[in-house]
N, C-alpha and C positions, 0 to 999 in steps of 0.2 A: 788429691784424696785417694786415688787408686793405690798409690804405692804404701801410703799409710794403712788403708785398709787391708792390703795384702800382707803387710808386716804384722798388724795386729791379730790377723787370722793365724798367721804362721806361729806367733808366739803362743797364742791360745790353745792351738793344736799340739804344740810342743809340750805344754803344761798339761793337757789331757792324756797325752801319750805317756808322759812321765809317771803321772799318777796312776795309769792303768798299770804300767810295769811294775812300780812299788807293790801294788797290790796282787798282782800275779805271782809276784815273787814269794809271797807269805802264804800263797793258796796250797794247801796240801790235799792228800787223799780224804781228809775229814771234812772238807768243804764240799758243797753241793756242785756237782757239774755246771748247772744253770749259771750259777756266779761266775765261774771261770769264763764260760761262754759270753757272758754279758761283758765282761771286761776285755775279751778278746776282740768282740765287735766293735766296742768303743775305740779301743787301740786302732784297729784297722781303719775305722771311719776317720778318726783324727789324722791319721798318717795320710790318707788320701785328700782330705779336706785341706790339709795343710800344704801339700807340696804340688797339687794340680795347678795353683795359679802361677807357681814358681816355673814349673817345666813348660807348661803351655801358655802362651799370652791370653789371658782372660781377665776380665773385671769380677771382682768380688761383688757379689750381690748383698744387699743389706741382710736378707734373711739368712744367708750361710754364715755372715759375721754375726748376726744375733744369736743363731744356734750354737756357734762355736763358743761364744762367750757364755751362753746360759749353761751349757755343758761344763765349761772350765769352772764356772762359779759352783755347780752343783758338787764337782769333784773336790773342790776346795772345802765345801761345807761338810764333807765325809771324812775328811781328814782325821778328825777327833775320834771318829768310830774304829778307824783302822790303825791308829796309831800304835797299840799293843798288840797288833796282830788281827785276824780275821774277828768280826763281831760274832756274838754267840748265835745269832738267828741265820748265819750263813753256813753253818755246821750241818752235816746230815744227822738225822736223828736215828738212833739204832731201833731196830725192829723188835717185835716181840720174841721172845726167847723161848716160846711154847713147843713141845714137841709135836 
């Protein structure tokens, strides 16, 4: 079970990382900085969570496996929103142009 759990965790973390990368590629200066930082944090967390069990002999806990799976599913559910670029609610809102 341990080897299977490590593999499932690694694949889920690879999927999270790929989804974050794809979203970071389409983010430009019109997107709120908070959105960029959210995807950078998810990418870093997925990288660490996916590689640590492979580099150091550790057991995967069920909590880590469930969190990786849940985050992967949530990234999959957001694919439709990001398919044609960043969603409208992630863009910065221009300020008032009063003198």
